C-alpha angles and dihedrals in degrees: 000000000000124000129191115200137180104252090225090067107113116260093339097165094051093044103039108029093096089071100060145270110359125207109191124193143149110290097235087055095058107109141160091275095054094047101043098096098030123103100200128042120194117184146165124214100292098072115076103219108205143114091290090061099036108032108120093008128121093234110144099166134034121191126185113200091198128074099238122091108188093098090062128078095213093178089057094051092046094049092049094047095246113149112235131197130177123189095234110189097012089124102035093108092049098051093043086053094051092053095045093047091049093049090056094049090049092049086053095049096047093036096235130139107245088207087065092057132085117228115210108203110194110196114027102199124120095317098036093049093051092043090053092050090052090048090051090053090055095046096251115150112232133208105199122204126182113135093189095056091041090056092050103037104024093225109194099204095056120103134205122266097259089054092051092047089057089068124117090236120027123193127183119216101159125127114246108261130168105191143026126073095305111034113182096203107117090358090157102052143141092287093063106016088100087079088068113086141177086269098053127103114214127200128182109188091143114076136309110265095042086097125045100235098194088066095037094057090055093047119095110225132166089249141340124216112195125184098146124052140174118254092020119222094023094062131180104275093192091061089037092058094050105036121105089226121016109179134171100251092286102126089111094039101110117133088246092054094048092047094047089051093056093039094052089052089046087056093049093048091050088054094048095049095038091238125149116245119245108241094218094061095076091057100058092110106066110137091155120228113330117205127218118206100191118106100213133056096243094054089042092056091047090046088056090049136339109214094191086082088065090059092049093048095063104040082115098056091207084078092060098100097032093054090048091052093042099041121164124254110273123172123193124251099260089071092062131087109208141173090237129050112262117212097254118164 
């Protein structure tokens, strides 16, 4: 069996070598010629998986080790009998940690009590739900908006979009969708941008295209935190220059998230092929107990990882893709022993 794998997939050789011959290459370089004689394709977000890529190939299984879905034409895969699995939720802890750590840093910079602020979470799936739980642990009042869940589950504590956009801090965690009853493309647009004031903090840790950047760059806010951009890696430099954090789509790039993305695809591929899982695979991440020396929560979180370094790294946007592919080691909070209680949930 032949497998072609994005070489940014975590530990791809250790995890997938049992299945056959691996060809690893950069996701942007995977093309129709490279997949033609392969049976299995494993990607991250930089490969567009569609008819152009797969027509005439031998691919029987496609696995995506990231949570996003907008790079995959699922209808084409289904109509052509190609099995598909996406590692939904693999990075939810990492993204929630990114948002919480940044809120605490912004509270320090602007001298406000984060417990006095409302947090509007738009998209309450894997990431949004975990973020809401962490916010609750910290005593932050949340306004939850997810109309799809609201329709399906009739959740009494959810709010409409306008109400969520009235929060002090607004953070987006939706997939990028263009159709259906509630498309997320241009969700924050000229019709509702008036909710954003010069006292609002706005996060995009969802997908580029959820916020209309041409309006955003002209709107005065307290701070912008931008991890996801339209036209990556050719990002909006006006927004980049003025953002508190301007990072290259790495909020979910913890070691744990990248491993879990690969591991979830591994489990699905074992099921698809009827092969037994190797027990040692699940133990690939074992950094031991990591100790934090700081004595307050803010310093502890910055000791775990300082996200400001990600902004500095891409001041020259030519470094955008290189930095994503060579991201520093970042472990999630449950690995750490600290003097203060970390918001782990």
